[in-house]
C-alpha positions as a LaTeX table, in Angstrom:
\begin{tabular}{lrrr}
\hline
Residue & $x$ (\AA) & $y$ (\AA) & $z$ (\AA) \\
\hline
Met1 & $-17.11$ & $-23.18$ & 3.61 \\
Ala2 & $-14.85$ & $-21.26$ & 5.72 \\
Ala3 & $-16.22$ & $-17.82$ & 7.31 \\
Ala4 & $-14.71$ & $-14.82$ & 5.77 \\
Leu5 & $-11.66$ & $-13.22$ & 7.58 \\
Ser6 & $-12.33$ & $-9.91$ & 9.03 \\
His7 & $-9.84$ & $-7.07$ & 9.43 \\
Ala8 & $-10.63$ & $-4.10$ & 11.45 \\
Gly9 & $-9.38$ & $-0.90$ & 10.19 \\
Leu10 & $-6.88$ & 1.24 & 12.08 \\
Ser11 & $-8.30$ & 3.20 & 15.09 \\
Ala12 & $-5.28$ & 5.38 & 15.26 \\
Ala13 & $-2.45$ & 6.75 & 13.35 \\
Gly14 & $-0.55$ & 4.20 & 11.16 \\
Met15 & $-1.12$ & 2.80 & 7.89 \\
Ile16 & $-2.62$ & $-0.66$ & 6.63 \\
Ala17 & $-2.34$ & $-2.49$ & 3.44 \\
Thr18 & $-5.20$ & $-4.68$ & 2.28 \\
Leu19 & $-4.56$ & $-7.76$ & 0.21 \\
Pro20 & $-6.80$ & $-10.08$ & $-1.44$ \\
Gln21 & $-8.75$ & $-12.49$ & 0.65 \\
Ser22 & $-9.27$ & $-15.30$ & $-1.81$ \\
Pro23 & $-6.71$ & $-17.62$ & $-3.40$ \\
Leu24 & $-4.77$ & $-16.62$ & $-6.27$ \\
Phe25 & $-3.18$ & $-17.96$ & $-9.10$ \\
Val26 & $-0.27$ & $-17.80$ & $-11.75$ \\
Asp27 & $-1.37$ & $-14.99$ & $-14.42$ \\
Asp28 & $-3.94$ & $-13.42$ & $-11.83$ \\
Glu29 & $-3.42$ & $-9.81$ & $-11.10$ \\
Phe30 & $-4.63$ & $-8.13$ & $-7.63$ \\
Glu31 & $-4.14$ & $-4.73$ & $-6.00$ \\
Val32 & $-2.86$ & $-3.85$ & $-2.89$ \\
Ala33 & $-4.18$ & $-0.60$ & $-1.24$ \\
Ile34 & $-2.28$ & 1.15 & 1.37 \\
His35 & $-4.29$ & 3.46 & 3.44 \\
Ala36 & $-3.72$ & 5.85 & 6.47 \\
His37 & $-5.42$ & 6.76 & 9.61 \\
Thr38 & $-4.29$ & 10.46 & 9.85 \\
Gly39 & $-4.52$ & 10.56 & 13.42 \\
Pro40 & $-6.14$ & 13.34 & 15.74 \\
Ala41 & $-8.55$ & 15.32 & 14.05 \\
Ala42 & $-6.36$ & 18.40 & 13.92 \\
Phe43 & $-3.32$ & 16.75 & 12.50 \\
Ala44 & $-2.77$ & 17.19 & 8.72 \\
Leu45 & $-1.04$ & 14.20 & 7.19 \\
Lys46 & 0.86 & 16.04 & 4.63 \\
Gly47 & 3.73 & 13.76 & 3.91 \\
Trp48 & 4.56 & 9.91 & 4.25 \\
Gly49 & 6.75 & 7.23 & 3.35 \\
Phe50 & 6.62 & 3.33 & 3.10 \\
Phe51 & 8.79 & 0.64 & 1.73 \\
Val52 & 7.45 & $-2.44$ & 0.38 \\
Arg53 & 9.16 & $-6.01$ & $-0.09$ \\
Tyr54 & 7.86 & $-8.82$ & $-2.68$ \\
Thr55 & 8.96 & $-12.12$ & $-3.55$ \\
Val56 & 10.05 & $-11.94$ & $-7.18$ \\
Ser57 & 9.78 & $-15.78$ & $-7.70$ \\
Val58 & 6.05 & $-15.26$ & $-6.94$ \\
Leu59 & 5.05 & $-11.73$ & $-7.73$ \\
Ser60 & 5.70 & $-8.96$ & $-10.34$ \\
Leu61 & 5.18 & $-5.36$ & $-9.35$ \\
Arg62 & 2.68 & $-4.00$ & $-12.58$ \\
Ser63 & 2.26 & $-0.43$ & $-11.71$ \\
Val64 & 1.90 & 1.91 & $-8.60$ \\
Thr65 & $-0.36$ & 4.83 & $-8.05$ \\
Phe66 & $-0.36$ & 7.33 & $-5.83$ \\
Ser67 & $-3.20$ & 9.76 & $-4.18$ \\
Ala68 & $-3.55$ & 12.64 & $-6.21$ \\
Val69 & $-3.70$ & 14.73 & $-3.17$ \\
Tyr70 & 0.09 & 14.43 & $-2.48$ \\
Gln71 & 3.05 & 15.76 & $-4.42$ \\
Thr72 & 4.44 & 13.43 & $-6.55$ \\
Pro73 & 6.34 & 10.48 & $-4.24$ \\
Thr74 & 10.17 & 10.32 & $-4.85$ \\
Thr75 & 10.35 & 6.29 & $-5.53$ \\
Ala76 & 13.34 & 4.02 & $-5.46$ \\
Gln77 & 11.79 & 0.73 & $-7.17$ \\
Asp78 & 13.88 & $-2.47$ & $-7.79$ \\
Asn79 & 12.17 & $-5.12$ & $-9.52$ \\
Ser80 & 15.04 & $-7.60$ & $-9.58$ \\
Ala81 & 15.25 & $-7.29$ & $-5.65$ \\
Gly82 & 11.43 & $-6.99$ & $-5.18$ \\
Thr83 & 11.25 & $-3.35$ & $-3.35$ \\
Ile84 & 10.08 & $-0.16$ & $-3.57$ \\
Asp85 & 10.56 & 2.62 & $-1.20$ \\
Ala86 & 7.95 & 5.80 & $-1.56$ \\
Val87 & 8.13 & 9.16 & 0.29 \\
Thr88 & 6.22 & 12.23 & $-0.31$ \\
Thr89 & 6.50 & 15.48 & 1.66 \\
Gly90 & 3.91 & 17.51 & 0.85 \\
Leu91 & 0.40 & 18.40 & $-0.77$ \\
Val92 & $-0.48$ & 19.49 & $-4.13$ \\
Pro93 & $-1.19$ & 23.17 & $-4.61$ \\
Ser94 & $-5.19$ & 22.57 & $-5.22$ \\
Ala95 & $-5.14$ & 20.25 & $-1.74$ \\
Ser96 & $-5.69$ & 21.61 & 1.67 \\
Asn97 & $-5.27$ & 20.45 & 5.23 \\
Ser98 & $-8.85$ & 19.66 & 5.09 \\
Asp99 & $-7.95$ & 16.84 & 2.66 \\
Val100 & $-5.81$ & 15.00 & 4.91 \\
Gln101 & $-7.28$ & 15.59 & 8.27 \\
Gly102 & $-9.47$ & 13.36 & 10.62 \\
Arg103 & $-9.45$ & 10.38 & 7.97 \\
Ala104 & $-9.80$ & 7.04 & 9.21 \\
Ser105 & $-8.89$ & 5.61 & 5.82 \\
Leu106 & $-7.14$ & 8.06 & 3.48 \\
Leu107 & $-5.95$ & 5.79 & 0.54 \\
Val108 & $-2.12$ & 6.70 & $-0.36$ \\
Ala109 & $-1.16$ & 4.35 & $-3.06$ \\
Thr110 & $-2.17$ & 1.37 & $-4.78$ \\
Leu111 & $-0.01$ & $-1.43$ & $-6.06$ \\
Arg112 & $-0.74$ & $-3.77$ & $-8.71$ \\
Phe113 & 0.78 & $-7.03$ & $-8.92$ \\
Leu114 & 0.66 & $-10.02$ & $-11.30$ \\
Val115 & 1.26 & $-13.85$ & $-10.00$ \\
Val116 & 3.92 & $-15.16$ & $-12.07$ \\
Gly117 & 5.61 & $-18.35$ & $-9.94$ \\
Gly118 & 4.08 & $-21.00$ & $-7.42$ \\
Ala119 & 1.72 & $-22.91$ & $-9.83$ \\
Gly120 & 0.90 & $-26.02$ & $-7.69$ \\
Gln121 & 2.46 & $-24.70$ & $-4.74$ \\
Thr122 & 1.05 & $-22.36$ & $-1.29$ \\
Ala123 & 3.05 & $-19.43$ & $-1.13$ \\
Ser124 & 2.85 & $-17.08$ & 2.05 \\
Asn125 & 5.19 & $-14.56$ & 3.44 \\
Val126 & 5.24 & $-13.07$ & $-0.06$ \\
Ile127 & 4.48 & $-9.23$ & 0.66 \\
Ser128 & 5.88 & $-7.10$ & 3.58 \\
Gly129 & 6.00 & $-3.70$ & 4.35 \\
Thr130 & 7.19 & $-0.91$ & 6.82 \\
Val131 & 6.06 & 2.70 & 7.53 \\
Gly132 & 8.80 & 4.92 & 7.50 \\
Ser133 & 7.15 & 8.10 & 8.38 \\
Met134 & 3.89 & 10.04 & 8.69 \\
\hline
\end{tabular}
């Protein structure tokens, strides 16, 4: 048995994606949760943007859901290239600054993937991402 991996949360403004910590096989589905640390207590995270790239020979993006606190993001998704770019610039009318202030782990999006390839192989570095704005 190996010790479980431990990943610390963010301690300052930024975003983090949480990936499965167990082996996955062809036809397995899994979720990648993207959370934001909103930074200083007085700062309201009213918008964000991120770009995710994945290897299409190994993964298929099944769905993307976004936090209901934010306006519907503008997205550019290219399944053949294995990319999704998402940006939002405001809160929904029913949300307030207190919904997006002083949060160490505010869920902004969940990506659901299906493992489509790599049977009998070890695949690594199949998902990467960049925060474009916060």
